[in-house]
C-alpha positions as CSV (number, residue, x, y, z in Angstrom):
1,M,164.4,165.2,86.6
2,M,160.7,164.3,87.0
3,N,161.2,160.8,85.8
4,D,163.4,159.5,88.7
5,Q,161.4,157.5,90.7
6,K,162.5,156.7,94.4
7,I,161.3,154.3,97.0
8,Y,158.8,155.5,99.3
9,Y,157.2,153.4,102.6
10,V,153.5,153.9,103.0
11,S,151.1,153.5,106.0
12,V,147.8,154.3,105.2
13,A,146.5,153.3,108.9
14,H,148.9,156.2,110.0
15,N,148.6,158.5,107.0
16,L,152.3,158.4,106.4
17,I,154.5,158.6,103.5
18,Q,158.5,158.4,104.3
19,D,161.6,158.0,102.7
20,V,163.1,155.3,105.2
21,P,161.3,152.2,106.5
22,N,159.5,152.0,109.8
23,D,157.4,149.6,111.8
24,S,154.1,151.3,110.7
25,N,154.9,151.3,107.1
26,E,152.3,148.7,105.0
27,F,153.4,149.6,101.3
28,V,156.4,150.3,99.6
29,V,155.7,152.3,96.3
30,H,158.5,153.4,93.4
31,M,157.3,157.0,92.3
32,N,158.6,160.1,90.8
33,D,157.6,163.8,92.6
34,E,154.4,164.3,90.8
35,E,153.3,160.8,91.6
36,L,154.1,161.4,95.0
37,N,152.1,164.6,95.4
38,K,148.8,162.6,93.6
39,L,149.6,159.9,96.4
40,R,149.8,162.6,99.0
41,E,146.4,163.9,97.5
42,L,144.9,160.8,97.4
43,M,145.9,160.1,101.0
44,D,144.5,163.0,102.2
45,Q,141.0,162.8,100.2
46,V,141.0,159.3,102.3
47,S,141.8,160.8,105.4
48,Q,138.9,163.8,105.1
49,S,136.3,161.3,104.1
50,D,137.1,159.3,107.1
51,K,136.9,161.9,109.1
52,Y,133.6,163.0,107.6
53,A,132.3,159.1,107.1
54,F,132.9,159.1,110.9
55,K,130.8,162.0,111.9
56,R,127.8,160.5,110.1
57,T,128.0,157.0,112.0
58,F,126.5,159.1,115.3
59,V,123.0,159.6,113.0
60,P,121.0,156.7,114.0
61,Y,118.3,156.9,111.1
62,K,120.9,157.2,108.5
63,S,121.5,153.7,106.4
64,A,125.2,153.3,106.3
65,D,125.0,151.3,103.1
66,H,123.4,154.4,101.2
67,D,124.9,157.1,103.1
68,D,126.9,159.4,100.5
69,A,130.0,159.8,103.2
70,A,130.2,155.7,103.0
71,E,130.4,155.7,99.5
72,E,132.8,158.8,99.3
73,F,135.1,156.8,101.7
74,D,134.5,153.8,99.4
75,E,135.5,155.6,96.1
76,S,138.7,157.5,97.8
77,T,139.7,154.4,99.2
78,I,139.4,152.1,96.2
79,E,141.3,154.8,93.9
80,L,144.2,155.1,96.9
81,Y,144.6,151.3,96.9
82,S,144.3,151.4,92.9
83,Y,147.1,153.9,93.1
84,L,149.4,152.0,95.6
85,Y,148.9,149.0,93.5
86,K,149.7,150.6,90.5
87,F,153.3,152.1,92.1
88,G,153.8,149.1,94.5
89,D,156.3,146.8,94.6
90,G,155.8,142.9,94.5
91,K,154.8,142.7,97.9
92,T,152.6,145.6,98.0
93,K,150.7,144.1,95.1
94,K,150.3,140.9,96.7
95,M,149.5,142.1,99.9
96,I,146.4,144.8,98.2
97,Q,145.5,141.6,96.2
98,A,145.0,139.2,99.5
99,M,143.4,142.5,100.8
100,N,140.7,142.1,98.1
101,I,139.6,145.7,98.9
102,I,139.4,146.6,95.7
103,S,137.1,143.8,94.2
104,K,135.4,143.7,97.5
105,M,134.3,147.7,97.6
106,E,133.5,147.5,93.5
107,D,131.2,145.0,94.0
108,T,127.9,146.5,96.1
109,G,125.7,143.1,96.4
110,Y,123.2,145.6,95.4
111,D,122.5,142.8,92.1
112,D,121.9,140.1,94.8
113,P,118.6,138.8,95.7
114,G,116.8,141.1,98.0
115,Y,117.7,144.2,96.7
116,E,115.9,144.5,93.6
117,R,112.8,146.4,94.8
118,S,114.8,148.7,97.1
119,P,113.8,151.9,96.9
120,L,117.2,153.0,97.8
121,N,118.9,150.8,95.1
122,K,121.2,152.8,93.3
């Protein structure tokens, strides 16, 4: 059945999803097969955008806070952590809340003083 949820152990840092606990696992999620496939897609997106953003870091004249690579990484990272939060156990939810990653990334700071006249302000 598609609705049967199983426990998976996820390491974002190592781009791993396993069905047995491991030292490198950061999060525990309860998902069915369809939800697991979506998680794999999200982790692949973050992995790919991370590689793209890494390549862009070597371009010295490109401002990181307005770089499309950095934005792509932020958006896919927010989506991934939101998804992990949605299906995570209590400990996973607390860890993601403690990281404050979702609200930090959603708050770009562009509304803060000093950005009003910036030609790059989006």
